[in-house]
KOLRO-913812 format. One record per residue (C-alpha): residue in three letters; chain; x, y, z. Coordinates in nm, 4 decimals. Example, Ala and Ser with C-alpha at 12.3 -4.5 7.8 and 13.67 -1.06 7.14 Angstrom:
2
    aa   ch          X          Y          Z
   ALA    A     1.2300    -0.4500     0.7800
   SER    A     1.3670    -0.1060     0.7140
//
This chain:
86
    aa   ch          X          Y          Z
   UNK    A    -2.1194    -8.4462    -2.2745
   UNK    A    -2.1038    -8.6379    -1.9460
   UNK    A    -2.1604    -8.4492    -1.6240
   UNK    A    -1.9099    -8.4846    -1.3410
   UNK    A    -1.9717    -8.4036    -0.9765
   UNK    A    -1.6776    -8.3231    -0.7532
   UNK    A    -1.6792    -8.3074    -0.3760
   UNK    A    -1.4735    -8.0221    -0.2372
   UNK    A    -1.4566    -7.8522     0.0993
   UNK    A    -1.5610    -7.4956     0.1622
   UNK    A    -1.1935    -7.4079     0.2152
   UNK    A    -1.0987    -7.5535    -0.1257
   UNK    A    -1.3803    -7.3574    -0.2899
   UNK    A    -1.2666    -7.0388    -0.1165
   UNK    A    -0.9057    -7.0937    -0.2288
   UNK    A    -1.0162    -7.1571    -0.5858
   UNK    A    -1.2384    -6.8469    -0.5901
   UNK    A    -0.9508    -6.6345    -0.4573
   UNK    A    -0.7164    -6.7766    -0.7217
   UNK    A    -0.9641    -6.7009    -1.0024
   UNK    A    -1.0276    -6.3482    -0.8712
   UNK    A    -0.6536    -6.2791    -0.8465
   UNK    A    -0.5980    -6.4035    -1.2018
   UNK    A    -0.8719    -6.1717    -1.3293
   UNK    A    -0.7340    -5.8739    -1.1366
   UNK    A    -0.3812    -5.9417    -1.2620
   UNK    A    -0.5092    -5.9582    -1.6173
   UNK    A    -0.7005    -5.6324    -1.5800
   UNK    A    -0.4051    -5.4448    -1.4346
   UNK    A    -0.1711    -5.5763    -1.7057
   UNK    A    -0.4233    -5.4933    -1.9763
   UNK    A    -0.4956    -5.1499    -1.8389
   UNK    A    -0.1309    -5.0500    -1.8045
   UNK    A    -0.0184    -5.1918    -2.1386
   UNK    A    -0.2976    -5.0277    -2.3400
   UNK    A    -0.3187    -4.7153    -2.1222
   UNK    A    -0.6987    -4.7216    -2.1216
   UNK    A    -0.8798    -4.3929    -2.0663
   UNK    A    -1.2407    -4.2936    -2.0000
   UNK    A    -1.4143    -4.0380    -2.2231
   UNK    A    -1.3466    -3.7659    -1.9650
   UNK    A    -0.9773    -3.8595    -1.9448
   UNK    A    -0.9495    -3.8595    -2.3255
   UNK    A    -1.1192    -3.5206    -2.3376
   UNK    A    -0.8793    -3.3666    -2.0862
   UNK    A    -0.5586    -3.5333    -2.2049
   UNK    A    -0.6065    -3.4726    -2.5780
   UNK    A    -0.8115    -3.1524    -2.5492
   UNK    A    -1.1040    -3.2817    -2.7548
   UNK    A    -1.4735    -3.2630    -2.6803
   UNK    A    -1.6456    -3.5729    -2.5370
   UNK    A    -1.8884    -3.5647    -2.8289
   UNK    A    -1.5926    -3.5842    -3.0681
   UNK    A    -1.4792    -3.9090    -2.9025
   UNK    A    -1.8277    -4.0580    -2.9380
   UNK    A    -1.8458    -3.9382    -3.3002
   UNK    A    -1.5127    -4.1084    -3.3785
   UNK    A    -1.6520    -4.4308    -3.2367
   UNK    A    -1.9810    -4.3945    -3.4236
   UNK    A    -1.7914    -4.3340    -3.7491
   UNK    A    -1.5768    -4.6437    -3.6948
   UNK    A    -1.2511    -4.4539    -3.6379
   UNK    A    -1.2264    -4.5657    -3.2776
   UNK    A    -1.3218    -4.8800    -3.0854
   UNK    A    -1.4113    -4.8560    -2.7163
   UNK    A    -1.3682    -5.1396    -2.4693
   UNK    A    -1.6588    -5.1830    -2.2331
   UNK    A    -1.5816    -5.2896    -1.8771
   UNK    A    -1.8840    -5.2979    -1.6537
   UNK    A    -2.0825    -4.9814    -1.7121
   UNK    A    -1.7858    -4.7789    -1.8373
   UNK    A    -1.6216    -4.7588    -2.1748
   UNK    A    -1.2476    -4.7181    -2.2151
   UNK    A    -1.0344    -4.6116    -2.5081
   UNK    A    -0.6700    -4.6968    -2.5732
   UNK    A    -0.4506    -4.3868    -2.5738
   UNK    A    -0.2601    -4.5254    -2.8753
   UNK    A    -0.5877    -4.5511    -3.0705
   UNK    A    -0.6767    -4.1902    -2.9846
   UNK    A    -0.3330    -4.0700    -3.0960
   UNK    A    -0.3727    -4.2583    -3.4240
   UNK    A    -0.7128    -4.0990    -3.4944
   UNK    A    -0.5781    -3.7507    -3.4153
   UNK    A    -0.2776    -3.7961    -3.6473
   UNK    A    -0.5077    -3.9067    -3.9301
   UNK    A    -0.7307    -3.5969    -3.8916
//
């Protein structure tokens, strides 16, 4: 694959970085609101289940967490589905 070198100004680089960051943030906010992602503590409080139960569901393959940074999030719809199947 040929390598290309482009000359851009610092201002162009800054604008591009801001555009990329905004796109990522928009995607995260859309994803978070549409899936209603919750931390283990939020799941525990909202659905009145123990934190260990949430981890057990994931270990047993009943639930799939989504890792973002150092935290793991669970879709509220997935939690509701697991609870209904219990």
